[in-house]
C-alpha positions, -999 to 999 in steps of 0.1 A, spaced: 465 180 -154 428 178 -144 423 140 -145 408 127 -113 429 109 -87 412 83 -65 429 80 -31 423 47 -13 425 50 25 416 20 47 411 29 83 407 9 115 406 27 149 426 55 133 413 84 154 448 94 166 462 99 131 435 102 105 429 139 109 466 146 100 462 122 71 432 140 57 447 174 62 477 164 40 453 155 12 433 187 16 466 206 13 474 191 -21 483 216 -48 466 192 -73 430 195 -64 412 170 -87 409 141 -63 385 120 -44 395 104 -11 378 70 -5 380 62 32 369 27 41 364 23 79 368 -14 87 345 -14 117 364 10 140 353 12 176 370 46 183 362 81 171 375 75 135 340 81 120 334 113 139 367 128 129 362 120 92 327 135 93 342 168 106 356 175 71 329 190 50 345 184 17 325 165 -10 357 150 -23 361 130 9 338 99 7 333 78 38 324 41 37 321 17 66 322 -20 70 299 -29 99 319 -61 104 356 -62 99 366 -75 65 403 -68 65 425 -44 44 425 -66 13 387 -68 8 383 -32 19 408 -20 -7 391 -42 -33 357 -25 -25 372 10 -29 390 1 -61 356 -9 -75 342 25 -63 370 46 -77 362 70 -105 396 84 -112 421 78 -139 449 78 -114 448 54 -84 468 64 -53 471 49 -18 474 65 16 470 46 48 452 64 76 483 69 98 506 83 70 506 116 53 518 134 21 538 164 11 515 191 -4 530 187 -39 529 149 -39 501 144 -65 512 173 -87 548 161 -90 540 125 -94 514 130 -121 537 153 -140 565 127 -137 542 100 -151 528 120 -179 562 133 -190 577 98 -189 546 80 -203 546 58 -172 515 38 -160 529 28 -126 552 47 -103 563 53 -67 584 78 -48 608 81 -19 594 87 16 606 97 50 599 80 83 582 97 113 573 86 148 540 86 167 543 124 173 551 131 136 588 138 144 612 128 116 634 98 124 662 107 100 655 79 74 646 84 38 636 53 19 639 49 -19 643 20 -43 654 10 -78 649 35 -106 629 9 -126 612 -23 -113 603 -50 -137 580 -79 -131 609 -101 -119 622 -73 -98 589 -69 -80 589 -107 -73 623 -103 -56 610 -77 -31 582 -52 -24 602 -21 -32 574 6 -33 560 21 -1 523 18 -3 518 55 6 538 66 -25 523 43 -52 502 56 -82 490 39 -113 470 47 -144 437 28 -142 431 34 -180 461 13 -187 462 -11 -158 425 -18 -154 406 -29 -122 428 -46 -97 413 -71 -72 434 -93 -49 430 -124 -27 417 -120 8 450 -122 28 455 -106 62 489 -90 55 510 -80 25 479 -71 5 496 -40 -9 524 -63 -22 497 -85 -37 484 -55 -56 518 -45 -70 523 -80 -82 491 -76 -102 498 -41 -115 534 -51 -125 519 -75 -150 506 -45 -170 535 -20 -166 569 -16 -151 572 6 -120 593 38 -121 608 58 -92 602 95 -88 635 102 -69 621 127 -44 605 123 -10 567 130 -12 553 113 19 558 104 55 555 68 68 546 66 105 564 40 126 544 30 157 534 -1 176 507 -10 151 527 -5 119 538 -35 98 575 -26 104 570 -31 142 565 -69 138 592 -96 142 612 -110 113 596 -144 119 561 -130 117 568 -110 86 585 -141 70 553 -161 75 532 -133 60 555 -134 29 551 -171 26 513 -169 28 514 -142 1 532 -164 -24 514 -196 -13 478 -184 -9 475 -152 -29 498 -161 -58 489 -198 -56 525 -209 -60 538 -243 -50 551 -247 -14 588 -251 -25 587 -221 -48 569 -201 -21 597 -209 3 623 -198 -24 605 -165 -30 602 -159 7 639 -164 13 648 -143 -18 626 -115 -3 646 -116 30 679 -112 10 666 -83 -10 650 -67 20 685 -66 36 698 -51 4 672 -24 5 683 -13 39 719 -11 28 714 6 -6 681 24 -5 677 38 30 695 71 34 701 86 69 701 123 75 704 146 105 671 159 119 672 195 129 
C-alpha cells in the first residue's frame, strides 16, 4: 500500500477553513500522498496559510485570474502523479484513516471507483447529527439518476480510468466528473464515515432548490450535450432521487 494518492483541493477565499482541511491530510495514517491545492485567485489569506505548512507533499498552485472549479480541477488532474485520485474541498476534512481504509477496500474488492459515507458539520466544526451514505453499488445508469457520492469521499484508480477532463461549467462539476468516471467503472460504497462535509453560507447545499435545479439542467444540457427535452427529464429525475436519498441514505444520530 505505497502507491501515491493525488488529492485535488480547489480553494477560493478559504482562509477560515483550509488550515483544518490540510491538517486532516497531514494526519493521515497512509502517508504516500501529494496534495494539489489550486487557489482560484483568492483575495484573503488563503495563500499565506497554505505556505505555513512546510511539507513537500503539499503543492500550491494559483490562478491569477479566477477560472472556476471545473477548469481548476482539470489543471490539477493533469498535474497529478498518483495512481489514486482523491478529492477534498478546502472547507471539508477527513478522518485520519480515510485513505488507508479506502485503498484497502478498493484493493481487496478490485474496485477502480469508490466513495464512502460522511458526516455533516457546521461552521465551527460541530457535528450536526447527520451521516450521509448511498447505494452499495452505482452503475452508469444509477449515476445518471443522481449524484450519489459526496465529492470529499470519492477515489478512483487513474491507471484504470485514465485522465478525466470536464466541460467548463460553473456548478455540479464534480457530478460531471463522476459521469465521466462511471463510463470506465462502477462506483462502490465503503460503508463507513471517513469525512466531514461542512455546511455554511457558501456551500452548495445552502442554495435554493430552484437554483440547484437550474444547475442540474445546465449540467445535462451543456456539459453532457444532451437535448433540451432529455435534459429536463434528467433534471426532474434527479429531483426525485434526491428526495429518495434524504429518506433512505441520510441517517440521523444524537450528538454528544
